[in-house]
C-alpha positions as CSV (number, residue, x, y, z in Angstrom):
1,X,-47.9,16.7,-33.3
2,X,-45.1,19.2,-34.1
3,X,-41.9,18.9,-32.1
4,X,-40.6,21.9,-30.3
5,X,-37.1,22.8,-31.2
6,X,-36.5,25.6,-28.8
7,X,-36.4,25.6,-25.0
8,X,-36.0,28.3,-22.4
9,X,-34.8,28.5,-18.9
10,X,-34.2,31.3,-16.5
11,X,-32.0,29.7,-13.8
12,X,-30.3,32.8,-12.3
13,X,-31.0,36.4,-11.5
14,X,-28.9,39.2,-10.3
15,X,-29.5,42.6,-8.8
16,X,-27.9,45.4,-10.9
17,X,-28.1,49.2,-10.8
18,X,-29.3,51.5,-13.5
19,X,-27.5,54.8,-14.4
20,X,-29.3,56.6,-11.6
21,X,-28.3,54.0,-9.0
22,X,-31.7,52.4,-8.7
23,X,-31.6,48.6,-8.3
24,X,-33.3,46.2,-10.6
25,X,-33.4,42.4,-11.2
26,X,-31.7,41.1,-14.3
27,X,-32.9,37.7,-15.5
28,X,-30.4,35.4,-17.2
29,X,-32.3,33.6,-20.1
30,X,-30.8,30.5,-21.6
31,X,-32.2,29.5,-24.9
32,X,-31.5,26.1,-26.5
33,X,-32.1,26.3,-30.2
34,X,-31.1,23.8,-32.9
35,X,-28.4,22.2,-30.7
36,X,-26.9,25.5,-29.6
37,X,-27.1,27.5,-26.4
38,X,-27.7,31.3,-26.3
39,X,-27.6,33.6,-23.3
40,X,-29.4,37.0,-22.8
41,X,-29.8,39.2,-19.8
42,X,-33.1,41.0,-19.5
43,X,-35.0,43.0,-16.9
44,X,-38.7,42.9,-16.3
45,X,-39.5,46.1,-18.2
46,X,-37.8,44.6,-21.3
47,X,-40.2,41.6,-21.1
48,X,-43.2,44.1,-20.9
49,X,-41.9,45.9,-24.0
50,X,-41.4,42.6,-25.8
51,X,-45.0,41.7,-25.0
52,X,-46.3,45.1,-26.2
53,X,-44.4,44.7,-29.5
54,X,-45.4,41.0,-30.1
55,X,-49.1,41.6,-29.4
56,X,-49.6,43.0,-32.9
57,X,-47.6,40.2,-34.5
58,X,-48.7,37.1,-32.5
59,X,-52.5,36.6,-32.2
60,X,-52.5,34.2,-29.3
61,X,-51.0,36.5,-26.7
62,X,-53.2,38.0,-24.0
63,X,-53.9,41.8,-24.2
64,X,-52.2,42.6,-20.9
65,X,-48.8,41.2,-19.9
66,X,-49.6,38.2,-17.6
67,X,-46.9,38.8,-15.0
68,X,-47.8,41.2,-12.1
69,X,-45.3,44.1,-11.7
70,X,-44.9,44.1,-7.9
71,X,-43.8,47.7,-7.6
72,X,-43.3,47.8,-3.8
73,X,-41.5,44.6,-3.1
74,X,-40.0,43.8,-6.5
75,X,-36.6,42.9,-5.1
76,X,-37.9,40.5,-2.5
77,X,-36.4,37.0,-3.1
78,X,-39.9,35.3,-3.3
79,X,-41.1,37.9,-5.8
80,X,-37.9,37.6,-7.9
81,X,-38.3,33.8,-7.9
82,X,-42.0,33.9,-8.8
83,X,-41.3,36.3,-11.6
84,X,-38.4,34.1,-12.9
85,X,-40.8,31.1,-13.2
86,X,-43.6,33.2,-14.7
87,X,-41.3,35.0,-17.2
88,X,-40.0,31.6,-18.4
89,X,-43.5,30.3,-18.8
90,X,-44.4,33.5,-20.8
91,X,-41.6,32.9,-23.3
92,X,-42.8,29.3,-23.8
93,X,-46.4,30.5,-24.2
94,X,-45.3,33.1,-26.8
95,X,-43.4,30.5,-28.8
96,X,-46.5,28.2,-28.6
97,X,-48.7,31.0,-29.9
98,X,-46.6,31.1,-33.1
99,X,-48.1,27.7,-34.0
100,X,-44.9,26.8,-35.9
101,X,-44.8,30.1,-37.8
102,X,-41.8,32.3,-38.4
103,X,-40.3,33.8,-35.2
104,X,-40.7,37.6,-35.2
105,X,-37.4,39.5,-35.5
106,X,-38.1,41.3,-32.2
107,X,-38.3,38.0,-30.3
108,X,-35.1,36.8,-32.0
109,X,-33.4,40.0,-31.0
110,X,-34.7,39.8,-27.4
111,X,-33.3,36.3,-27.0
112,X,-30.1,37.3,-28.8
113,X,-30.5,34.6,-31.4
114,X,-28.7,34.9,-34.8
115,X,-30.9,36.3,-37.5
116,X,-32.1,33.9,-40.2
117,X,-34.4,34.1,-43.2
118,X,-35.9,30.6,-42.6
119,X,-36.6,30.3,-38.9
120,X,-39.6,28.0,-38.3
121,X,-39.8,26.8,-34.7
122,X,-41.5,23.5,-35.4
123,X,-41.6,21.0,-38.2
124,X,-43.5,17.8,-39.0
125,X,-41.6,14.5,-38.6
126,X,-39.5,13.5,-41.6
127,X,-39.9,10.3,-43.6
128,X,-40.6,7.2,-41.5
129,X,-41.0,9.3,-38.3
130,X,-37.4,10.4,-38.5
131,X,-36.3,13.7,-36.9
132,X,-38.0,16.8,-38.2
133,X,-36.6,18.4,-41.4
134,X,-35.6,22.0,-40.4
135,X,-34.1,24.7,-42.6
136,X,-30.4,25.1,-42.3
137,X,-28.9,28.3,-40.9
138,X,-25.3,29.6,-41.3
139,X,-24.6,28.6,-37.7
140,X,-25.6,24.9,-38.2
141,X,-23.1,22.1,-38.5
142,X,-23.9,19.4,-41.1
143,X,-22.7,15.9,-40.9
144,X,-23.1,13.8,-44.1
145,X,-23.7,10.1,-43.6
146,X,-23.7,8.0,-46.7
147,X,-24.0,4.2,-47.2
148,X,-21.9,4.4,-50.3
149,X,-19.3,7.1,-50.7
150,X,-19.2,8.7,-54.2
151,X,-15.7,7.4,-54.8
152,X,-14.1,5.3,-57.5
153,X,-11.4,3.0,-56.0
154,X,-9.1,1.0,-58.3
155,X,-5.9,-0.9,-58.0
156,X,-2.9,1.3,-59.0
157,X,-0.1,-0.1,-61.2
158,X,2.7,-1.4,-59.0
159,X,0.4,-1.9,-56.1
160,X,-1.6,0.3,-53.8
161,X,-4.9,2.0,-54.6
162,X,-6.1,4.9,-56.6
163,X,-9.1,6.7,-55.1
164,X,-11.0,9.4,-57.1
165,X,-14.1,11.4,-56.3
166,X,-16.9,10.4,-58.6
167,X,-18.6,13.7,-59.5
168,X,-21.4,11.9,-61.4
169,X,-22.6,10.2,-58.2
170,X,-23.1,13.4,-56.2
171,X,-26.6,14.9,-56.4
């Protein structure tokens, strides 16, 4: 089975005020993606707009946004907490609906992830069940581990060592 390389959490919320002074809840989304952590602040209506935009791009999403709007008591603590859990589940379901395909730009933007050309969310296991082989992005860190370094080491005249990079050994 493919391995998920992205996880979401919404661990905190805050009550903010729009330009007209009307209160709303802001959800703090934490996305763990390829060893990095990204933060985004979104309100409920932005989730609805995301869903409406993704519906045409991701076939597995339901027609209607699955989280009830709660117009009358939307700031009540139990409503905010219920939405927090449901919105996090929605993000996970949207990712699963991609079936390992390319993440739509609108979802990347919503989560405030860096843009990338190769951005598959899952990958099959590598050789011998090793970690998945994922495309590299500009923000990735690469550590090269070799059993034999491409160096030529020889004894220098008068003692010591001469170490030279062996360009012919590098792929």
